[in-house]
Backbone as CSV, one residue per row, in Angstrom:
resi,resn,N_x,N_y,N_z,CA_x,CA_y,CA_z,C_x,C_y,C_z
1,ILE,11.703,23.023,9.389,12.085,22.087,10.441,12.596,22.859,11.656
2,ALA,13.299,23.957,11.413,13.810,24.759,12.529,12.663,25.286,13.383
3,ALA,11.602,25.751,12.746,10.452,26.254,13.502,9.822,25.135,14.324
4,TYR,9.704,23.962,13.738,9.120,22.818,14.444,9.973,22.467,15.667
5,ARG,11.270,22.404,15.466,12.173,22.066,16.580,12.193,23.142,17.653
6,ALA,11.830,24.373,17.259,11.766,25.475,18.221,10.372,25.581,18.852
7,PHE,9.519,24.580,18.594,8.160,24.525,19.129,7.269,25.644,18.600
8,ASP,7.635,26.219,17.457,6.804,27.239,16.804,5.977,26.520,15.737
9,TYR,4.923,25.855,16.199,4.159,24.986,15.319,3.317,25.750,14.302
10,LEU,2.949,26.981,14.619,2.222,27.786,13.632,3.114,28.095,12.438
11,ALA,4.329,28.538,12.707,5.270,28.827,11.615,5.648,27.544,10.881
12,ALA,5.793,26.475,11.614,6.143,25.197,10.993,5.034,24.750,10.047
13,ALA,3.790,24.850,10.480,2.670,24.446,9.624,2.647,25.287,8.356
14,GLU,2.850,26.583,8.502,2.875,27.467,7.331,3.966,27.048,6.355
15,ALA,5.115,26.713,6.865,6.225,26.292,6.003,5.949,24.930,5.368
16,PHE,5.426,23.995,6.143,5.185,22.653,5.625,4.075,22.629,4.573
17,ARG,3.154,23.612,4.608,2.118,23.683,3.574,2.730,23.860,2.186
18,LYS,3.932,24.396,2.128,4.601,24.671,0.851,5.433,23.486,0.354
19,VAL,5.541,22.437,1.170,6.346,21.268,0.801,5.408,20.211,0.240
20,ASP,5.400,20.065,-1.074,4.456,19.181,-1.739,5.043,17.785,-1.930
21,THR,5.283,17.122,-0.799,5.766,15.747,-0.790,5.015,14.999,0.302
22,VAL,5.127,13.690,0.289,4.514,12.892,1.359,5.101,13.290,2.705
23,GLU,6.414,13.481,2.739,7.068,13.872,3.989,6.568,15.241,4.458
24,GLY,6.369,16.145,3.506,5.852,17.467,3.844,4.447,17.405,4.403
25,ARG,3.588,16.559,3.814,2.216,16.395,4.314,2.231,15.788,5.714
26,PHE,3.112,14.811,5.931,3.198,14.178,7.241,3.650,15.200,8.285
27,ALA,4.655,15.978,7.953,5.140,17.010,8.875,4.057,18.052,9.135
28,LEU,3.291,18.395,8.102,2.183,19.333,8.274,1.156,18.754,9.244
29,GLY,0.832,17.486,9.079,-0.105,16.849,10.000,0.379,16.914,11.437
30,ASN,1.661,16.680,11.629,2.233,16.743,12.978,2.154,18.160,13.543
31,ALA,2.527,19.150,12.737,2.499,20.535,13.207,1.066,20.957,13.530
32,GLU,0.127,20.611,12.658,-1.270,20.972,12.914,-1.793,20.276,14.169
33,ALA,-1.366,19.056,14.409,-1.782,18.354,15.630,-1.280,19.099,16.861
34,HIS,-0.048,19.557,16.818,0.487,20.327,17.948,-0.266,21.635,18.140
35,ASN,-0.823,22.170,17.055,-1.616,23.404,17.126,-3.061,23.134,17.537
36,HIS,-3.412,21.867,17.747,-4.779,21.442,18.053,-5.724,21.764,16.906
37,ALA,-5.193,21.861,15.706,-5.999,22.047,14.499,-6.319,20.652,13.973
38,TRP,-7.204,19.976,14.696,-7.455,18.558,14.460,-7.894,18.272,13.020
39,GLU,-8.850,19.052,12.496,-9.358,18.784,11.147,-8.259,18.925,10.094
40,LYS,-7.429,19.947,10.236,-6.324,20.151,9.291,-5.313,19.012,9.398
41,SER,-5.074,18.569,10.612,-4.150,17.472,10.830,-4.682,16.186,10.195
42,ILE,-5.949,15.917,10.406,-6.575,14.723,9.824,-6.467,14.767,8.306
43,LYS,-6.759,15.907,7.716,-6.683,16.040,6.254,-5.275,15.739,5.759
44,ALA,-4.270,16.264,6.443,-2.886,16.036,6.028,-2.524,14.552,6.126
45,TYR,-2.892,13.915,7.220,-2.590,12.482,7.364,-3.336,11.652,6.323
46,GLU,-4.576,12.028,6.022,-5.330,11.308,4.995,-4.669,11.452,3.624
47,GLU,-4.092,12.628,3.351,-3.364,12.825,2.090,-2.125,11.933,2.036
48,VAL,-1.452,11.801,3.167,-0.293,10.906,3.229,-0.732,9.480,2.924
49,LEU,-1.811,9.054,3.556,-2.276,7.673,3.387,-2.845,7.423,1.989
50,ALA,-3.359,8.446,1.345,-3.824,8.289,-0.033,-2.641,8.002,-0.955
51,ALA,-1.512,8.645,-0.665,-0.311,8.451,-1.473,0.450,7.195,-1.076
52,GLN,0.475,6.899,0.224,1.206,5.742,0.743,0.329,5.031,1.778
53,PRO,-0.566,4.160,1.332,-1.497,3.499,2.253,-0.834,2.730,3.403
54,GLY,0.390,2.324,3.243,1.070,1.572,4.291,1.881,2.421,5.252
55,HIS,1.743,3.721,5.206,2.530,4.632,6.059,2.081,4.459,7.512
56,ALA,2.820,3.656,8.264,2.424,3.272,9.622,2.312,4.461,10.567
57,ALA,3.250,5.392,10.513,3.224,6.541,11.426,2.013,7.423,11.146
58,ALA,1.670,7.600,9.876,0.488,8.403,9.537,-0.776,7.724,10.044
59,LYS,-0.854,6.394,9.924,-2.015,5.658,10.432,-2.152,5.854,11.937
60,GLN,-1.037,5.711,12.638,-1.058,5.839,14.096,-1.424,7.262,14.516
61,ASN,-0.791,8.255,13.880,-1.069,9.638,14.243,-2.504,10.026,13.902
62,LEU,-3.009,9.510,12.786,-4.396,9.786,12.406,-5.356,9.271,13.474
63,ALA,-5.117,8.083,13.957,-5.971,7.524,15.014,-5.915,8.374,16.276
64,ILE,-4.732,8.827,16.630,-4.565,9.660,17.830,-5.309,10.980,17.669
65,VAL,-5.150,11.605,16.508,-5.780,12.909,16.280,-7.303,12.771,16.207
66,ARG,-7.785,11.712,15.589,-9.243,11.497,15.560,-9.788,11.345,16.974
67,ALA,-9.069,10.633,17.823,-9.489,10.470,19.219,-9.463,11.811,19.942
68,ALA,-8.467,12.632,19.681,-8.384,13.953,20.305,-9.542,14.829,19.846
69,LEU,-9.892,14.762,18.569,-11.022,15.531,18.059,-12.320,15.083,18.717
70,GLU,-12.525,13.786,18.826,-13.722,13.272,19.485,-13.794,13.735,20.936
71,ALA,-12.666,13.697,21.624,-12.638,14.139,23.020,-12.930,15.631,23.129
72,ALA,-12.422,16.411,22.194,-12.657,17.858,22.222,-14.118,18.193,21.952
73,GLU,-14.769,17.368,21.147,-16.175,17.610,20.801,-17.134,17.090,21.863
74,ALA,-16.635,16.254,22.763,-17.505,15.650,23.787,-17.839,16.627,24.899
């Protein structure tokens, strides 16, 4: 969390990969999104939604990241 708050999203993503919880996957998705690692971010959010289909923030962030990926590919 310290790395994330310090805007060191690469270090944050590395740390969050080791947290095997829904919260850890969600945080990983956020860190990967900040790194513009769209595919990794999407995978993390999809893992959150597989475990908790009603996770509103993951749904919203997934939609945002998918749109960013589409824009990057255009």
